[in-house]
C-alpha positions in Angstrom: 29.7 16.6 50.7 33.1 17.6 50.8 34.6 19.3 53.9 37.0 22.4 53.0 39.9 20.8 54.6 40.0 18.1 51.9 39.6 20.1 49.3 42.6 22.1 50.5 44.5 18.8 51.1 43.7 17.4 47.7 44.8 20.6 46.1 48.1 20.5 47.9 48.9 16.9 46.9 47.8 17.6 43.4 49.8 21.0 43.2 53.1 19.0 44.2 52.5 16.3 41.6 52.0 18.9 39.0 55.0 20.9 39.7 57.3 17.8 39.7 55.6 16.4 36.7 55.9 19.7 34.8 59.8 19.8 35.4 59.8 16.3 33.7 57.3 17.3 31.0 58.9 20.6 30.2 62.3 19.0 29.8 61.0 16.6 27.2 58.5 18.7 24.8 59.4 20.0 21.3 58.6 23.1 20.0 57.2 26.2 22.0 54.7 26.8 24.7 51.1 27.6 24.3 50.6 31.7 23.3 47.7 32.4 25.4 47.8 32.1 29.1 45.8 29.6 31.1 42.8 31.0 33.0 43.1 27.9 35.3 46.3 26.1 36.4 46.5 22.6 35.8 46.3 21.8 39.8 42.8 23.6 39.6 41.6 21.6 36.9 42.8 18.0 38.1 41.7 19.2 41.9 38.0 19.8 40.2 38.1 16.5 38.6 39.0 14.4 41.4 36.4 16.4 43.8 33.7 15.2 40.8 34.9 11.7 41.0 34.3 11.6 44.8 31.1 13.7 44.7 28.9 11.0 43.4 27.4 13.4 40.7 26.7 11.5 37.3 27.5 14.0 34.9 30.5 16.7 35.3 28.3 19.6 33.6 25.9 19.0 36.4 28.5 18.9 39.2 30.2 21.8 37.5 26.8 24.0 37.4 25.2 23.1 40.5 28.1 22.4 42.7 31.5 24.2 41.8 29.9 27.4 40.7 27.6 27.6 44.0 29.6 26.2 46.7 33.0 26.7 45.7 33.4 30.0 44.7 35.8 31.0 47.5 38.1 27.9 46.6 38.3 29.0 43.1 37.6 32.6 42.9 39.2 33.6 39.6 38.0 30.6 37.6 34.3 30.3 38.8 32.0 33.2 37.4 
């Protein structure tokens, strides 16, 4: 499937993008931020979505339950239970 170094590389690229994009979006938002803190960061969510698109699974539910929860516990320790 996906090699560990590729997951790390994808996460780093996504995290850089989210940092720059977040700064731009924060300046143009109207109102207050969300009251509850996020469990997963935007970078983690997007990284899992990108890996899903590269994985060949047909549904996100099966990908998350049968691949992310079983094989990626070390990559996303807080979010995967």
